[in-house]
Structure formats: C-alpha cells, structure tokens
N, C-alpha and C positions, 0 to 999 in steps of 0.2 A: 504494500500500500504506500502510495506516494505522500510525503509530508508537504502540506501547503503552509507556506511561511507567512500567511496573513489571514485575517478573518473575513476579508472581503474578496469577492470574485465576480467576474463578468465573462460572458461567453463571446465567441467571435461574432455572433449575430448581434449582440448588444453593441459591439464596436462600430456598427453601421451608423450609430448616433454617438460619436465620441464625446460630445458635450455632456450628455447624460452620464456617461461613465466617469468623466472628470468630476462632475458635480457630485456623484455618488462617492467618489474617492475621498473628498474632503482633503485631509492632510495625511491620509494613510495609503500605503501601497495596495494595489488590487492584483490578484492573480487572474491571468487571462487563461480561460479554459477552452479546450476543444475536445469534445467527446469524453468528458470527465477526466481529462488529463491536463495538467498545467503545461502550457507552451511558453509562458513568459510572465513577466510582472510589469505592471504600469506603476511607476513610482513618481508621484507628483513632486514638483520642485519644493513645495513646502515640507515634504517628508524628509528631505535631505538637509542635514545641518552642515552647510558649507563652512561656516565660521568655526565649527568645532574641530575641523581637520587641520593638521599642519603638515608641511612637507618635510620629509626626513632629509637631513644633510648626508653627505658621504661619510662623515665621521659617525653619525648615528647608525648608519647601516653597517659600517665596519665593526662598531661596538656590539651590535646585536649579533652579527655573524660570529664574532669571537666568543660570545656567551653561548651560542648554540652549537659551536664546533664539536664539543664533546657528545652532544646528543646526535649530531649528524654523522659522526665518525663511523658507526657500524653500517649505516645505510650507504655511505660513500664507499666503504670497503666492499660491501656486497655488490655494488654497481660497477666496480672496476672491471670485472670480467664479462659484463653483459654487453 
C-alpha cells in the first residue's frame, strides 16, 4: 500500500479546473491521483518556507562529509568492486 504524504488529494479530472484545486489546497500540498495511485504532488508557494532554508557553504558540506565518513566507510568498501 502506497503512503500518501498529505491529507488532501485531487484527481487528474479535477485538474481540468486548476483554480478549484489551488483554492482547495489553501496552504497545504495536494496529492495528484490517477486510478488510486499518487502520480505527483501540487505544493502551493505558501506551503514552502523559503526564508527558513539556507545555502550550505563548501566548508559546511566538507564538515558534514567528514562527520559521516565513518558511517559511509562500509558502504564505500562494498561498492569498490561493483
């Protein structure tokens, strides 16, 4: 069974009138369904907190990779001969 990541959903048929779908969404994401399967998500601009995100610097990425190196070592060792 597929997990739906939102409480709201719309069918492809409902997307014929996108304004109604957008109005129904409010500030929450909507799962787009086709024959009872999720084919995508509509995420309104209001649902994305752009101000809450920051861009990682090269130093930040190197620091995180250094911290994760011990965890990734067994995986890297396994993948060497693949």
